[in-house]
Backbone bond lengths (Angstrom), bond angles and torsions (degrees), N, CA, C in turn:
res aa  C-N    CA-C-N  psi(-1)  N-CA   C-N-CA  omega(-1)  CA-C   N-CA-C  phi
1 M - - - 1.467 - - 1.526 109.85 -
2 A 1.302 116.23 135.27 1.463 120.68 -179.83 1.525 110.19 -71.16
3 V 1.319 116.49 138.08 1.471 121.63 179.39 1.525 108.58 -143.21
4 V 1.340 115.55 160.87 1.459 120.51 170.47 1.523 106.87 -94.17
5 R 1.304 116.04 109.37 1.460 119.62 -179.37 1.529 110.06 -79.87
6 L 1.311 114.28 145.71 1.465 119.21 177.73 1.528 107.97 -83.52
7 S 1.314 113.21 73.60 1.469 120.31 177.65 1.521 109.36 -73.31
8 T 1.327 114.89 172.57 1.474 119.24 178.15 1.520 110.65 -58.05
9 G 1.340 116.72 -41.80 1.462 120.23 -179.40 1.515 112.93 -64.61
10 V 1.343 116.32 -42.99 1.471 120.22 179.84 1.529 110.32 -65.46
11 I 1.330 116.36 -43.50 1.469 120.45 179.66 1.521 110.62 -62.60
12 E 1.332 116.91 -44.12 1.472 120.17 179.49 1.526 110.96 -61.01
13 G 1.342 116.30 -39.45 1.458 119.69 178.74 1.520 111.95 -63.07
14 I 1.327 116.91 -42.50 1.469 121.00 179.62 1.528 110.60 -68.50
15 I 1.324 116.83 -41.74 1.468 120.34 179.51 1.527 110.48 -62.96
16 N 1.320 116.97 -40.31 1.471 120.01 177.33 1.525 111.17 -62.73
17 M 1.317 116.34 -39.25 1.471 120.25 176.76 1.527 110.27 -63.55
18 A 1.327 116.13 -39.04 1.469 120.58 179.13 1.527 110.28 -64.55
19 R 1.334 116.23 -43.18 1.470 119.96 178.19 1.533 110.68 -61.41
20 N 1.329 115.81 -46.17 1.466 120.11 -178.05 1.527 111.33 -63.25
21 K 1.317 116.18 -37.58 1.466 120.38 -179.18 1.528 110.84 -61.69
22 M 1.335 116.60 -42.59 1.462 120.75 -177.03 1.533 112.51 -85.75
23 Q 1.334 116.82 -16.47 1.463 120.10 179.16 1.517 111.36 -67.28
24 V 1.317 116.94 -24.13 1.469 120.76 179.72 1.534 110.27 -57.71
25 A 1.331 116.42 -44.49 1.468 120.69 180.00 1.527 111.02 -67.70
26 V 1.325 116.45 -36.57 1.470 120.18 177.77 1.526 110.12 -64.25
27 D 1.335 115.89 -46.86 1.469 120.57 -179.94 1.524 110.81 -61.18
28 R 1.330 115.79 -39.72 1.460 119.85 -179.73 1.528 110.58 -63.66
29 A 1.326 116.70 -42.30 1.469 120.54 179.88 1.528 110.92 -66.90
30 E 1.341 116.15 -39.27 1.468 120.46 -178.32 1.524 112.40 -73.87
31 S 1.326 116.34 -21.00 1.467 119.48 -176.57 1.532 113.19 -87.57
32 V 1.323 116.94 -4.35 1.467 119.21 178.33 1.528 108.23 -62.61
33 P 1.325 118.04 119.28 1.464 120.11 -174.02 1.531 113.23 -75.94
34 I 1.308 114.22 152.16 1.464 121.77 172.51 1.524 107.18 -107.84
35 D 1.306 116.35 137.10 1.468 121.30 -179.34 1.537 110.12 -54.06
36 Q 1.318 116.05 117.73 1.469 121.20 -176.19 1.529 113.58 -67.24
37 S 1.313 116.42 -17.94 1.473 118.72 179.94 1.532 111.75 -66.42
38 W 1.331 116.89 -16.89 1.466 119.25 176.79 1.525 110.67 -62.75
39 G 1.320 117.98 -27.79 1.456 120.99 -177.51 1.524 112.63 -55.94
40 R 1.332 115.72 -46.68 1.461 119.80 179.98 1.524 111.51 -65.39
41 K 1.316 116.65 -38.13 1.473 120.49 179.58 1.521 110.47 -65.24
42 I 1.331 116.10 -41.91 1.468 119.90 178.39 1.526 110.27 -62.65
43 Y 1.311 115.91 -45.03 1.474 121.98 179.54 1.528 111.25 -57.59
44 E 1.302 116.35 -45.95 1.464 120.30 -177.94 1.518 111.98 -71.77
45 I 1.332 117.55 -33.98 1.459 119.99 177.72 1.521 110.53 -71.96
46 M 1.326 117.23 -37.36 1.467 121.12 -179.99 1.519 111.73 -59.42
47 F 1.339 116.53 -47.72 1.462 120.81 -173.35 1.533 113.26 -103.81
48 G 1.326 116.29 -16.17 1.461 119.85 -174.33 1.523 109.41 88.77
49 T 1.304 117.27 138.08 1.469 120.19 -175.55 1.526 111.62 -61.69
50 D 1.320 117.66 -36.02 1.471 119.65 179.55 1.527 110.55 -64.89
51 T 1.329 116.11 -42.89 1.462 120.34 179.93 1.526 110.80 -66.68
52 V 1.324 116.41 -39.65 1.465 120.70 179.02 1.523 109.93 -60.16
53 D 1.338 116.61 -40.93 1.471 119.91 178.29 1.520 110.66 -59.33
54 I 1.343 116.37 -41.08 1.461 120.62 -179.18 1.529 110.20 -68.91
55 I 1.344 115.67 -46.04 1.473 120.78 -179.01 1.523 110.93 -57.00
56 E 1.328 115.20 -44.49 1.453 119.25 -175.02 1.530 112.98 -73.60
57 K 1.338 116.73 -12.21 1.464 120.08 177.93 1.525 112.47 -96.09
58 L 1.336 116.32 -3.66 1.462 119.54 -179.96 1.530 110.20 -67.03
59 P 1.325 117.67 150.84 1.470 120.65 179.17 1.525 111.36 -60.35
60 A 1.300 115.59 151.98 1.465 121.07 178.98 1.524 109.95 -56.14
61 G 1.316 116.01 136.59 1.456 120.63 178.50 1.511 113.63 99.97
62 W 1.319 116.99 -15.53 1.462 119.36 179.54 1.529 111.42 -74.80
63 C 1.312 116.85 -29.82 1.464 121.98 179.68 1.530 109.60 -133.16
64 K 1.294 114.19 152.53 1.463 117.67 171.91 1.515 108.90 -66.43
65 R 1.320 115.52 153.61 1.465 120.75 174.34 1.522 107.19 -111.75
66 V 1.301 116.44 121.49 1.468 120.43 -177.40 1.523 109.67 -121.81
67 E 1.316 115.55 154.08 1.461 119.54 178.59 1.521 112.95 -112.26
68 I 1.338 115.89 -7.78 1.463 119.43 -179.15 1.519 110.70 -132.90
69 L 1.313 116.35 131.65 1.453 124.11 171.91 1.527 106.48 -110.88
70 T 1.335 116.35 127.40 1.462 120.24 -176.17 1.524 111.35 -115.76
71 I 1.325 115.87 127.66 1.459 121.06 170.47 1.527 106.01 -91.26
72 V 1.321 115.53 106.02 1.464 120.57 -176.74 1.519 110.68 -69.45
73 G 1.308 115.88 -44.13 1.463 120.22 -179.85 1.510 110.97 -161.88
74 I 1.326 114.89 165.00 1.457 121.52 175.68 1.520 106.98 -119.54
75 N 1.317 115.37 114.56 1.466 121.03 -175.16 1.524 109.40 -122.54
76 L 1.312 115.02 96.29 1.459 120.51 -176.91 1.524 110.45 -105.10
77 P 1.338 116.82 148.32 1.467 119.61 176.00 1.527 110.55 -58.77
78 N 1.319 116.44 137.58 1.473 122.98 175.74 1.527 113.72 65.11
79 E 1.328 117.00 17.47 1.469 120.13 177.17 1.526 108.93 -132.58
80 A 1.327 115.45 149.65 1.468 119.33 177.87 1.527 109.37 -64.87
81 S 1.324 115.58 137.69 1.466 119.77 179.84 1.526 110.36 -66.59
82 L 1.322 114.84 143.02 1.462 120.95 177.53 1.520 108.35 -113.93
83 G 1.326 116.80 108.44 1.460 120.34 174.45 1.512 108.42 -86.42
84 C 1.315 117.34 104.63 1.474 118.36 -169.63 1.532 115.08 -113.76
85 N 1.350 117.84 -32.56 1.477 120.63 -178.61 1.526 111.95 48.84
86 L 1.317 115.82 56.18 1.462 121.31 -179.42 1.525 110.50 -92.01
87 D 1.322 116.13 125.56 1.465 121.52 177.97 1.520 110.48 -96.94
88 F 1.317 115.37 133.46 1.464 121.61 173.88 1.522 107.22 -118.15
89 K 1.323 115.16 113.96 1.462 120.26 -175.48 1.524 109.75 -97.91
90 F 1.322 114.84 131.96 1.465 120.71 -179.36 1.528 110.28 -91.78
91 V 1.306 114.96 146.79 1.466 119.98 177.20 1.523 109.33 -63.27
92 D 1.332 116.38 -44.52 1.464 122.79 175.41 1.522 108.49 -117.75
93 R 1.309 116.64 142.54 1.465 120.29 179.29 1.529 110.55 -56.92
94 I 1.340 115.20 145.91 1.460 120.60 178.58 1.524 109.82 -109.72
95 S 1.319 115.87 156.60 1.461 120.93 175.91 1.521 108.67 -79.44
96 W 1.327 115.96 131.53 1.465 120.31 -175.89 1.527 109.75 -130.09
97 P 1.342 117.55 109.88 1.466 120.53 179.39 1.530 110.90 -61.83
98 E 1.322 116.24 137.94 1.462 119.73 -179.38 1.522 110.97 -66.79
99 H 1.310 116.56 -34.59 1.469 121.43 178.33 1.524 108.66 -124.49
100 W 1.296 115.15 134.23 1.461 119.69 176.78 1.523 108.73 -150.88
101 P 1.313 116.78 147.27 1.468 120.51 -175.11 1.530 111.69 -71.29
102 T 1.334 114.40 138.29 1.466 119.33 174.48 1.514 108.58 -65.82
103 N 1.317 116.31 139.57 1.463 119.25 176.33 1.529 109.52 -120.82
104 K 1.305 117.52 -175.83 1.468 120.43 -173.62 1.525 112.78 -76.21
105 F 1.323 117.06 -5.33 1.463 119.59 -178.95 1.535 113.42 -111.81
106 F 1.332 116.38 -29.64 1.467 119.77 -175.47 1.529 110.99 -136.30
107 T 1.334 115.52 143.44 1.463 120.80 173.09 1.524 108.46 -123.10
108 H 1.319 115.38 148.65 1.461 121.59 -177.17 1.526 109.48 -76.42
109 H 1.316 116.81 129.22 1.465 121.14 176.98 1.525 108.92 -101.39
110 Y 1.304 116.46 -64.77 1.471 121.50 176.81 1.516 107.52 -169.42
111 G 1.333 114.97 131.52 1.463 118.50 -179.81 1.512 110.47 55.96
112 S 1.314 116.64 -128.32 1.468 120.29 178.43 1.528 110.70 -97.87
113 R 1.337 114.45 31.90 1.469 121.48 175.53 1.524 108.01 -106.99
114 V 1.323 116.29 127.36 1.458 120.02 -174.55 1.529 110.78 -133.85
115 N 1.310 114.65 160.54 1.455 121.86 171.80 1.526 108.73 -108.27
116 M 1.311 115.91 139.12 1.455 120.19 175.36 1.530 107.88 -94.92
117 V 1.320 117.04 123.23 1.467 121.00 -177.16 1.522 111.64 -117.86
118 G 1.307 116.12 5.85 1.455 121.49 177.22 1.518 108.98 -159.69
119 I 1.310 116.36 164.70 1.463 120.09 -179.67 1.529 109.18 -112.95
120 P 1.319 117.09 98.67 1.470 119.77 179.19 1.523 110.96 -73.00
121 D 1.323 115.06 160.37 1.468 119.71 175.63 1.524 109.06 -57.04
122 G 1.312 115.61 132.99 1.457 120.00 179.29 1.519 113.83 102.96
123 L 1.352 117.12 -15.29 1.458 119.86 -179.16 1.535 112.45 -115.76
124 E 1.330 116.40 11.16 1.469 119.17 179.51 1.531 111.54 -60.42
125 A 1.334 115.54 -43.44 1.470 119.83 -178.16 1.524 110.52 -65.48
126 L 1.343 117.02 -37.04 1.460 120.34 177.64 1.516 110.32 -62.25
127 Y 1.328 116.33 -44.97 1.461 120.38 -179.44 1.525 111.09 -59.06
128 E 1.328 117.04 -45.77 1.467 120.55 -179.67 1.538 110.86 -63.84
129 E 1.324 115.62 -38.33 1.464 120.44 179.53 1.528 110.52 -65.07
130 V 1.314 115.96 -45.35 1.468 120.96 -179.92 1.526 110.12 -66.60
131 K 1.319 116.19 -41.22 1.462 120.64 -178.66 1.532 110.72 -60.52
132 E 1.331 116.68 -47.83 1.462 120.72 179.68 1.529 110.74 -62.89
133 R 1.321 115.70 -39.83 1.474 120.15 178.97 1.514 110.97 -62.16
134 Q 1.341 116.83 -44.86 1.456 120.85 -178.64 1.521 111.97 -67.92
135 I 1.328 117.01 -34.40 1.466 120.60 177.23 1.526 109.52 -61.80
136 R 1.340 116.65 -43.05 1.467 120.40 178.79 1.525 111.12 -64.79
137 I 1.329 116.64 -39.99 1.465 120.47 -179.59 1.529 110.68 -65.44
138 V 1.335 115.97 -47.28 1.466 120.35 -179.19 1.526 110.58 -62.57
139 S 1.324 116.00 -41.01 1.463 120.49 178.92 1.533 111.00 -61.57
140 A 1.326 116.61 -43.57 1.467 120.55 179.50 1.528 110.93 -65.35
141 R 1.319 117.17 -38.93 1.460 120.69 178.83 1.525 111.31 -66.34
142 K 1.332 117.08 -39.28 1.463 120.41 179.30 1.524 110.94 -67.29
143 R 1.343 117.13 -39.69 1.461 120.13 177.37 1.532 110.51 -62.22
144 K 1.337 115.12 -39.12 1.466 119.20 178.27 1.527 110.63 -62.94
145 E 1.326 116.97 -46.98 1.461 121.34 -179.45 1.532 110.82 -61.24
146 E 1.334 116.33 -43.38 1.461 120.68 -179.19 1.528 110.93 -65.09
147 F 1.332 116.12 -43.47 1.465 120.90 -179.11 1.525 110.64 -61.08
148 V 1.331 115.99 -48.07 1.464 120.88 -178.87 1.533 110.10 -61.76
149 A 1.324 116.58 -41.47 1.465 120.39 -179.69 1.529 111.10 -64.22
150 E 1.331 117.17 -42.16 1.462 120.47 -179.25 1.529 111.70 -68.38
151 V 1.331 116.68 -39.04 1.462 119.93 175.56 1.529 109.64 -61.29
152 G 1.320 115.69 -40.29 1.462 120.16 177.89 1.527 112.13 -60.71
153 K 1.335 116.46 -36.36 1.468 120.18 178.56 1.527 111.00 -66.55
154 V 1.335 115.96 -40.83 1.466 119.73 178.25 1.524 109.86 -60.80
155 L 1.320 116.45 -47.66 1.465 120.56 -178.99 1.526 111.89 -64.83
156 G 1.329 115.22 -35.19 1.453 119.46 -178.65 1.518 113.84 -70.45
157 A 1.320 116.28 -16.32 1.464 120.50 -177.51 1.526 112.81 -84.18
158 Y 1.340 117.49 -10.64 1.465 120.89 -175.59 1.525 110.28 -133.19
159 S 1.314 114.40 156.24 1.474 119.35 178.33 1.523 111.65 -100.05
160 T 1.341 116.77 -15.88 1.467 120.93 179.44 1.519 109.98 -131.45
161 L 1.322 115.47 163.47 1.458 120.64 -173.30 1.528 113.78 -73.48
162 A 1.309 117.39 -40.82 1.470 120.87 -173.07 1.530 113.63 -54.57
163 P 1.341 119.85 -51.10 1.465 118.82 179.94 1.532 113.23 -66.55
164 A 1.320 116.28 -29.67 1.469 119.39 176.98 1.527 109.82 -66.10
165 L 1.328 116.51 -40.56 1.463 121.15 177.43 1.531 110.99 -66.23
166 K 1.330 115.97 -37.20 1.462 119.75 179.30 1.526 110.24 -66.71
167 A 1.330 116.65 -38.28 1.468 120.99 -179.80 1.523 111.67 -70.13
168 W 1.347 115.64 -38.32 1.472 119.76 -179.02 1.523 108.86 -141.80
169 P 1.332 118.21 88.12 1.474 122.14 -176.72 1.527 115.25 -54.40
170 P 1.365 120.48 -35.42 1.477 118.66 178.98 1.527 114.10 -60.30
171 L 1.329 116.77 -12.07 1.467 119.96 176.72 1.521 111.24 -57.71
172 W 1.331 116.08 -27.92 1.460 120.61 -178.58 1.524 112.01 -56.08
173 D 1.333 117.40 -34.87 1.466 121.36 -179.53 1.530 112.10 -66.09
174 L 1.323 116.78 -17.43 1.469 121.14 -177.49 1.528 112.36 -101.49
175 V 1.319 116.15 -2.93 1.473 119.68 -178.60 1.526 109.25 -81.64
176 P 1.339 118.43 124.52 1.472 121.11 178.24 1.525 111.52 -57.95
177 E 1.324 116.76 151.57 1.453 121.82 -173.51 1.533 112.48 -57.36
178 G 1.312 117.57 -40.75 1.459 119.73 -179.56 1.522 112.04 -60.11
179 T 1.320 116.24 -42.60 1.466 120.93 178.35 1.517 110.63 -68.65
180 R 1.320 116.52 -35.47 1.470 120.15 177.12 1.532 110.67 -60.88
181 V 1.317 115.59 -45.66 1.466 120.16 -178.80 1.523 110.09 -58.76
182 T 1.323 116.23 -46.12 1.467 120.67 179.68 1.525 110.79 -61.06
183 H 1.329 115.96 -44.08 1.465 120.49 -179.57 1.525 111.05 -63.42
184 R 1.334 116.75 -42.86 1.466 120.59 -179.92 1.542 110.29 -61.73
185 L 1.323 116.63 -43.35 1.460 120.43 -179.23 1.524 111.48 -61.01
186 I 1.319 115.96 -40.97 1.463 120.16 179.35 1.519 110.56 -66.08
187 V 1.331 116.51 -44.22 1.466 120.74 179.92 1.519 110.73 -61.86
188 E 1.338 116.33 -44.76 1.465 119.63 -180.00 1.529 111.28 -64.04
189 R 1.333 116.38 -39.67 1.453 120.02 -179.85 1.529 110.73 -65.96
190 E 1.324 116.63 -38.74 1.464 120.54 178.76 1.525 110.43 -66.48
191 K 1.347 116.53 -37.95 1.467 119.87 178.38 1.532 110.14 -62.03
192 K 1.335 114.74 -42.56 1.459 118.74 -179.93 1.524 111.43 -66.25
193 E 1.329 116.63 -35.37 1.450 121.20 -178.60 1.525 112.61 -66.92
194 V 1.323 118.22 -28.26 1.462 120.26 -176.16 1.520 112.00 -93.81
195 V 1.317 118.24 -2.20 1.473 120.78 176.04 1.523 107.44 -85.41
196 L 1.335 116.66 99.79 1.462 122.57 -176.72 1.521 109.90 -113.34
197 D 1.307 115.60 133.19 1.466 120.51 176.59 1.536 108.58 -87.61
198 V 1.321 114.47 60.55 1.463 120.91 -175.30 1.530 108.78 -139.97
199 N 1.325 116.26 138.21 1.461 121.24 173.51 1.526 107.14 -84.53
200 L 1.322 115.08 96.62 1.467 119.43 -173.94 1.521 112.18 -65.97
201 D 1.321 117.17 -33.82 1.469 119.76 178.51 1.534 110.48 -63.96
202 K 1.321 114.74 -43.58 1.466 119.38 179.01 1.525 110.77 -64.36
203 L 1.319 114.97 -38.78 1.455 119.94 -179.70 1.523 110.72 -63.83
204 T 1.327 115.02 -41.45 1.461 120.36 179.41 1.530 110.68 -64.53
205 A 1.350 115.56 -43.16 1.464 120.03 179.42 1.518 111.13 -62.37
206 M 1.323 116.05 -38.64 1.455 120.20 179.63 1.529 110.91 -65.93
207 T 1.319 115.54 -36.70 1.460 119.97 179.26 1.516 110.14 -64.63
208 A 1.345 113.97 -45.23 1.465 118.33 179.84 1.528 111.20 -63.10
209 A 1.329 115.67 -41.39 1.472 119.35 -179.02 1.521 111.93 -64.99
210 A 1.313 113.69 -33.61 1.465 118.49 -178.27 1.527 111.46 -62.27
211 K 1.350 115.16 -28.83 1.455 118.86 -179.66 1.528 111.21 -64.55
212 F 1.330 115.01 -25.44 1.462 119.37 -178.88 1.529 111.57 -102.66
213 G 1.306 115.66 12.15 1.437 120.62 177.27 1.508 114.22 74.17
214 V 1.322 116.26 19.66 1.471 119.98 -179.35 1.496 109.52 -88.06
């Protein structure tokens, strides 16, 4: 009997569909915007407003001009690190010293990419906003990993597609279209094969009678 075997290729196709299905929630969580006005506040807190005034008055060429400030991560004592990679884009480029001293709130990562290692006055609300955002992102990523793993277990329990679908019908939504077409053709062919213009009960009775020479 023809069947759709759960070959490596078929399994990979279904697993990819499972990943894509759950990636939607991850993308949605990652796309939640952060108020870009925080960028200027971070810049001024990092260097101090007085220093920023001096930096911005320096002749052209003394400092790099950047349009994006990135918070790579937030690493606070006694708290789980948050790898966030948040970009804050400025309307006008800002002057950015190539070298600047590390302070108790920020450490230099690379270029205009920094790590936050403390929460200065004025950035508490930003920290809470970022923290909640990262919790949603991590949660969505974990759900994706769990879903993909469980789908893999279902597929691993069977050698062909039909019994896997019978065990968990929603699996059909994860089957790539090409595999669906093949499965449908097999099912239709099997349906046609079992449509017999024969009275099976009569046939059985005749067989039994034949044993007695009737």
